[in-house]
N, C-alpha and C positions, 0 to 999 in steps of 0.2 A: 445380848438381850435374851431373856428366858424364852423357852419354847412356848410357854403359855401365853405369850403376848403377840404371837403371830401364827398364821395358818397358811403355809406355803401352798398347799393343795387348793385352798379356797381362792387365793390370789390368782393362781394359774387358771382355775376354772372360770373366774369372772372374765379375765382377758380373753381366754379361749372362746367363751360363749359369744363375746362381741365379734370376734373374728369369724365365727360360724354364722351369726345372725346379727348384723349390724343394727337392726331396728330396735334391739333391746337397749342400746346405749343411752338413749334419751332418758329412760326410766332409771337406769343405774347411775347416771351422772348426778341425779338428785341426791343419791345416797353416798356416793364415793367421790372424794377429791384425790388428786395424785398423792398428796401427803399421807393418805390413809394406808398406802401400801408400805409394807416393811422393806421389801427389796428395792433398792434404787432403780434397777433396770425395769422392774414392774411399774414403778412410779413414772419413769420416763416413757414407757410404752403407753400408759394410761393418758399421760399428757398429750402424746402424739395422736392417740385415737380421738380424744376430745377436740383437738385442733382440726383434724381432718373432717370430723363430723360437723363442726361449726362452719367449715369452708364448703360443705356440700360435696366433698370428694369421697370416692369409694373407700370402704373399710373392709378389706378382706386380706388374706395372707399375702397374696401376690402384690396388691396395691400398696399395702403397708411396707412390705419388704423393699419394693422399688423406691418408695418415698424415703425410707431410712437410708438406703444405699446411696441415693442422690445427695443426702445431707451428710454422708460419711459417718452415720451413727449405727449402721446395722450391726457391726461387730460388737458394739458396746452393749447391745441387748441380747446377745447370744446368737446372732445370725438368723438366716431364714429358717434353719432347721429348728431353732427354738420356738419360732412361731407355730410350726406344725406340732411341736411337743405340747404347746399350750392348748391347741385345739383337741388333741387326743386326750388331754387331761379333763375334758368336760363330760361328766356323767350324763347330764341332760341340760340342754339349753333352757328348757322350761323352768329349771330351778336356779336360773342366773340370779334372780333377786335374793334367793336364800343364801347363795354364796357371797353376794355383796354384803348382806347383813352380817355374815361372819367376819368378813374383812373389816367392816366398820366397827364392829364390837371390839375386835382386837386393837384397832387404832385408838379407841377410847381407853382401853386398858393401858396401852403404852403412854397415852396422854397422862393418865393418873401417875404412872411411874415417873414420867418426866417432871410432873409437878412436884412429886416428892423430892426428886433430885434438886429441883430449883429451890424448893423450900429449905433443903439442907444447905445449899450454897448460901442462901440468904441468912440462915441461922448462924453460919460460921463467918459471915462477912463483917461482923461487928455492929450490925444494925441493932436498934433498940428492940428488946424482947417484945414490947407492946406492938411494934411494927411487924415483927416476925409472926406473931400470933394472928394479927389482923390480916396479914397477907396470906397466911395459911388457910384461914377460913374462906377468904375470897377465892383462892386457888381451887379449893374443893368445889366451890359453887360453879366454877367454869369447867369442871371435869367432863361434863357431857356436852360442852359447847361445840360449835362447829369448828372446822379447820381454819388454819391461818390463810390470809389472802396472799396473793403473789406479791413478792417484794417489788417495789418501784424504786429504781435508783434515784437518790436525791439529786435534784436539779433537772430531772427529765420527766417529772410527773405530769407535766402538761403536755397535751397533744400539740405537736408543732405542725403548722400547715406546710404543704408542699409549695414549691416555687411556682407562682402564677405566670408561667411563660406566655400564656395566651394574651396578656395585656401588652406585650412587646410588639413593635412593628413586625409585619409578616416575615420580612427577610431575616430579621434577627431571631424571631421565635423558631422558624424552620431550622436554622442552624443550631439553636439550643437543643431542640428535640433530636436532631440528627446526631449531634455529638454525644448527647446522653445515651442514645441507643447504641452507637458504635462502641463507646468506651464502657458501657454498662455502669454508668455513674448516675447518681440522683440528679434531677433537673437543676437542683439548687446550685451545683458546682458550675456547669457551663452558663447558667442563667446569671449568676452573680458576676462571673468573669466577663460576660457579655456587657453588663452594665459598666464595668471598669474599662472595657475597650471603648465604649461610647464616650465615657468620661474623658479618656485619653484623646479621642478624636476631637471632641468639642470643648474640653475644659480650657479655660483661659481665653476663649474666643467668643463666648456668649454668656449672658447672665439674664435671669428672669426678673422683671420688674413687677413686684407684687402690688405695693401701693406706697405712695409717698417716697421716702428715701430707702425703703426696704427693697433691696435687690439680693438675689441669691445666685452665686456662680453655679456653673453646671459641672463641677467636679465632685467626685465621690471617694470615700474610703470604704472598701468592701473587704471583709475577711470571712472566708469559708473555713469551717473546722471539720476536718476529717482525719481518720487514723492513717498510719502508713499503709502503702499498698493500694491506695484508692484511685490510682491513675490520675493524680492531680497534674503531673507534668504533661501527659498526653492531652488533657483538656486545655491547659494553658496554651500549648502549642497550636491547637486548632483555633482557639478563640482569639488569641492575640497575635498569631503569626502574620495576618494581613497588615497589622500596624507597622511591622518591620518593612513590608513591601511599600506601604505609604511613605514611610520614612526615607526609603531609597528614592522614591519618586520626588520627594521634596529636595533631597540632596542633589539629584540630577538637575532639578530646576534652579537650584541656588548656585551651582558651581560657576556658570557664566557670570553671574552677578558678583561672585567673590573675586573672579579673575579681573573683572573690570574695576572693582573697587580697589583691589591691591595695586593695579597699575596706576589708578588715579592717585592713590596714596603716595606711591613712589615719585610720581611726577610732581605732586604738590610739595613733597618733602624736599626734593632737589631744588625746586624753585625757592622754597623758604631758606634753604642753605645758601643759595646764591645771593639772595637779598640780605641775609645776615652778614655774609662776607663783605658785600658791597658797603653796608653800613659801618662795618668795623674798619674798613680801609679808607673811608671818606674823611676829608678834612673837616674841621669844625663847622665851617660855614654850611656845608650840605648834609651834615650828619643827621640832623633832626628829620629831614624829609625822608632820607633813606631808612632811618630807624622805624619811622611810621610804616613805610612800605614793607619792611622786614617783619614787623609785628603782624600786619595784615596777612602776609603770606604764611606765617607760622600758624595763625588762627585758622586760615583756610585749610592747611594741611591737617591740623588737629581735628577739623570738622569732618574729614573723610572717615566714614565708618566701614570697616570690612566685616561683612556678615560672617557668622560662624556656621559650620555645617549643621543642619537641623538634626536634632535628636529628640525623639518622642518618648523613648522608653529607657529606663535604667533598671538595674537589678538590686543587689544588696549594697547600697551606697551608704556612706556615712552622712550625718546631718550636714557637715561642712561641704562635702562633695555635692549633695543635693542642692544646697544653697547656691553654690557656684554654677551648677548646671541651670538652675532656675534663672539666674541672672543672665547667663549666656543665651538661653533659649527664649528670652522675652517673657519669662514668667510662667511658661508651660512645661510640665514634666510629669511623667508617670513612673511610679515604682511598682512593677508587676513581677511577682515571683510565686512559684508553687511551694515556697518554704517561708518560714517565719523568722529567719535570721535577722531581718531588718529591725525587729523589736529589740533584740539584744544589742544591736549596734547603736541605736539611738539612745538606749539606756546607759551607754558608756562602756561597752565591751572593750573598745580599744583606747578610748580617752580617759576612762575612769570617771567621767562626769556626764550625767545625762544631758542631752541637748534636744529638746522637743520643739524649740521655737519655730524652726522652719516648717515642721509638720502642722503645728497649730495655726500659724499664719498662712501656710500654704493651703489649708482647707478653708479658712475663713475669708481669704482674699485680702487680708490686712497688709498694708505696706511694709516691706522689708528693706532694711538697710544692710547691704552686703559689702564687706571689705574684700577688695581684689588685690592680689599680689602685684599686678602690673599697673594698677591705676588707683585713684582714690576710690573710697567707698561709693557705691552707687545704689540707687533706689529701684526696687521692683514694686511698681505701684499696686498692681493687682495680681499677685501670684496665684496660680491655680495648680495645685499638686494633686495628682490622682494616686490612690493606693489600692492595689488589687492583690490580695494574698490568699493563699490556702495554707493553713497551719494545722499542726497536730493538736489533739486535745490538751496535752501537757503544756503546750505553749500558751494556750488560752488561760490556763490556771496560773502560769508563771507571770504573765504580763500584768495581772491584777496587783501583784506585789512589787512591780518595778517602780522606782522612784518617780513620782509626778504623773504617771500614766492616768491615774484616776483624778488626783487632786488638781492637775493643770488642765484636764479636759480632753486628753487624747482619746480615751475610751468612749467619751460622749460623742465623738465625731464618726465612729465606726458603725457601719451597717453590718451586723453579724448574721451569719447563716450557719445553722447547725443541722445539716441534713442527716437523714437516716443512713447508716453505713450499709452498703450493698455487698460488701466483700463476703464471699461464701454463697451468695445467691445469684451471681452473675451468669448470664446466658453465654455459652461458648459459641463462637462463630456468628456474632451479631452482624447485622447489615452495615456495610461501610457508609460513610457520609456520601450522599449523592453528589456527583461532580457539579451539577448545576446549582445545587444549594450552596456548596462551598464557594463556587465562583461568584455567585450573586452576592454572598456575604462579603467576600474580599473586595469586590468592585465597589459596593456601596459604602463600606467602611473607609476605603481609600477616597471615595468621592467626598465623604463628610470631612475628612482631614483636609483635603485640598481646597474645599470650598470656603473653609474658615481660616486657612493658614495665613492669609495676607492681612487679616484684621489685626490692628495694633490696639485700638480701643475696642473693648468687647461689644459685640452686637447685643442690643437690648431687645428682649422678647417680652412684650406686654401680655397681660391677661385680658380676656374678654370680661365684660361685666359679670356674666354668669359664672365664669371660672373664678373670679374673685370671690363671689358668694360661696363657692365650694370651699375655697381656702378658709374663709371665715367660719364655715360650718366645722371644718377640721379643728380650728383653733378652739371653738366652743366645746367640742368633744374632748379635746386633750386637756384643757385647763383643770377640770376637777380631778383628773387622774394624777396630777402633779402635787396635789395637796398632801400634807402629812396624813398618813394612813390611806392615801389613795393607791390605786393599782400600780401606779408608777412612782409612788412616793420615795421608794428606795433607789430609783434610777432617775431622779429628777434632772440630773445633768444631761443624760441622754434624751429624756422625754422633752426637755425644753428645746431641743434642736429637731424634734420630729417633724413639725410642720415645714420647716425649712428643707428638710431632707425630701419630703414629698414634692415640694416645689422643684427641687433640683431634678428629681426623677422625671417629673412632668416635662421639664425643659429638654432632657435627653430624649424622651419619647417623641416630643415634637420635632426636634432637629433630625432624628432618625427617619421620621416619616416625610420630612420636607428637606431632602438632602442638600439641595442646591439653593434653596430660597427660604429656608425656615426662618432666617433672620428678618424676613419681610412680612411675616404673618403672626397674628396673636395666638396665644395658647388657648385652646378651647376648654369648655367645662368637661367634655368627655375625656380629654387627655388628663385632667386633674383627677377624675374618677378612676382612671386606670392606674395612675400613679399612686392613688390612695390604697388600691388593692396591694400594690407592692409595699406600701407603708405598713399595712396591716401585717403582712408577712414578716417584714423585718422587725416590727414591734414584738411579735410573739417570740421570734428567735432571740431578740435582745434580752428579753426577760429570762429566757433559758440560759443565755450566755452569762449574764450577770449573776444568776443563781449559781452557775457552775464556778464562777470566779469568787463566790462567797460575798457578793455585794449586799445581798439581803441578810441582815443580821440574824434572822431566824434560821435561815439555811446554814449560815456559817456556824452558828452555835449548835445546830443539829449535827453537823459533821463533828464538832468537838465531842459531843455526847456519844455519838456512834463510835468514834475512835476509842473512847474510854471503854465502851462495852466490848469492842473487839480485843482491846489490849488486855483487859482483865478476864475475859471469858465469862462475863456475868450473864446469867440466864434469867435472873430476877433481881430486882433492886427496889429500894424505896427512894422517893424523891429527896429525902433528907440525906441519905447515904450518897446519892449522886452529887448533890450540891457540895458536900464536904470534899469530894474527890476532884471536882472540875471548877471550883470557885476561882475566878480570875477577875481582872478589871472589866472584862466584857460580860462576865456572869457574876455580878457583884452581889445579887440578892437571889433568894429562892424563887421569887416571882420572875426573874429573868429567864428561868428555865422553861417557863410555860410555853412560849412560842416555839422553842426548840423541840420540846416533847410533842407538841401538836404536829409539827412537821414530820417527826419520826412516826407518830401514830397514823397520820394521813398516808404515809408511804409504806405502811405495813410492818415497820420494824418493831413496834411495841404494841402492847395491849394493856390498857389501864384496868386494874382490878377494882371492882366496886368494893368499898370498905364495908365491913359488917356493921349492923346497927349497934349503937352504943347502949349498953345496959346499965352502966354505972355513971353516977354524976361526978364531975370534977376530973382532974387529970388532963394531960395533954392529948389532943386528938391524934389518932394514928396518922403517920405520913402516908400519902398516896403510894401505892405499890404498882409496879409494872412487870409484865412478863416480856421476854425478848423472843422474837421470831426464831424458831429453831434453825432456819437456813442461815442466819447470821454466823453461826458457829459450825455449820455443816462442812465436812471436808471438801476441799476445792474440787476433787474429781467428781463427787456426787453433784455438786452445784453445776458443774460444767455439763454433765450428762443431761440434767433436767432442763437447764437453760437452752441447750442445743435442741432438745426435743420441742421446747416451747417456741423457739425461733422458726424451726422448719415447719411446724404446724401452721 
């Protein structure tokens, strides 16, 4: 870059003036944006100063150095010594506004140079000459325009709410808060896994009666999305560990019953054998009577059922193994894992053929017919499968393309959670989980398991009249969102199950508050209201999850356009040029680009140039022209430095 398009001394003086007198920053921020600085380290420092100012934190050399050191970015901006160099470079703090004007003027000059380069790119791209001229005029009109906005990653533009742990029963909420603090993870992770733990404890043994024949089982599918290193395993261990203790308690309670049943089976079997031998050796006159007695003995022996050892939790099982376990465990099973390998497994990693039936029916409670190697096929009248997973972002994007996951409705059954990543901002030496909190959580979760373990037919939880009205209100609110063009129109499969999910959540909250007698009490309106807050949370996160998976056509097409921009290095283009490059079955007409370009514009990636007024009649109107945000093609090291400053601020 030519020396005439930046002034290093002015940039140093501006930042130094703020370090010497932080009260001038408010006025300077109106004039200067981080992108106005030529040097990347100056841009990163200005971004940090703005963030500290917005947070009401001190802005001086010592405080800024400590903040950057904690974030690991101090060396990237020249170290603490450079901060003092900046302060020494200030001729007079009183002239800070003058220095800022110099920096801003050079930024505008660089902008003009960039526009010239963009126009040159456009001229050599093969675009129509008319479009190039029109774009050039519009570019010049923007030469004194303000800076670019901060890029918002596609799929994360909406603000996602934090997990509302306060709506959970106290003993669950306290454990969620304690685990989040100790592991320094977002509340979303232990909160979502706590719901999966409650689902494991109660699933298959209770269902909510809404109205008429509409009943919802109390099992859930929850999936939390976090990158590697997020301490998912530690959270899983804390939140689901007590289930293994409850499983051991069930095993110890069942062992005597198994011994007694096995003994009864052997006795009945030997009696049947003796009766069969007697019938076989009898003469013709007495054979019919003995044959009838042998038949009765054989039927009595076959009627003796030996229970299997209880199992509440499985890990990465195949669909076939999950079906067998469901049949053996009376229809109740949970697949809990801090990894997402189960998705690849059911998509056919081992068999080569996707098998989603057990998961679809296991969520809905639809009757399953399962073939057993040792006996004829048997029915599981009301299966209740729980799914509680924590997966990496790449897994979330992969599952959208797995055969049948969307089309058959598996994704529609999942409550997604996309928490903010806390890695890099975690407190070292956080307080451990209080012993009394962990003990109460383990005891109560075990009590919930044991109180419902003996139920064969599910306990029915009715709604109070007021609670039923709350559910009707939710249905009335949701229905317009599902219409074509509605807020949930592109996730109508998920949205159609939303009210049922809220009812299931209410059932779990109810049972967790009435550990030993919840089956004998109706669900209150307050419980529905609390579940609805969880529903609002999961709805917001589902929209973000489906956006990230490309379920929204506009988002999917926006990614296609952005990939073309990055691949070609385009800094300016016309709509006509773009269409020729990305035309596909999904982008079949120029009009199909509109929603994608709107998404990119809303996220800051593009700027639409206003076309010049037409002075001649006739001829084809110029194609709309767009500028590309400079950060799209900025070197990765520079982007990382500025992003790090933005995050730590």
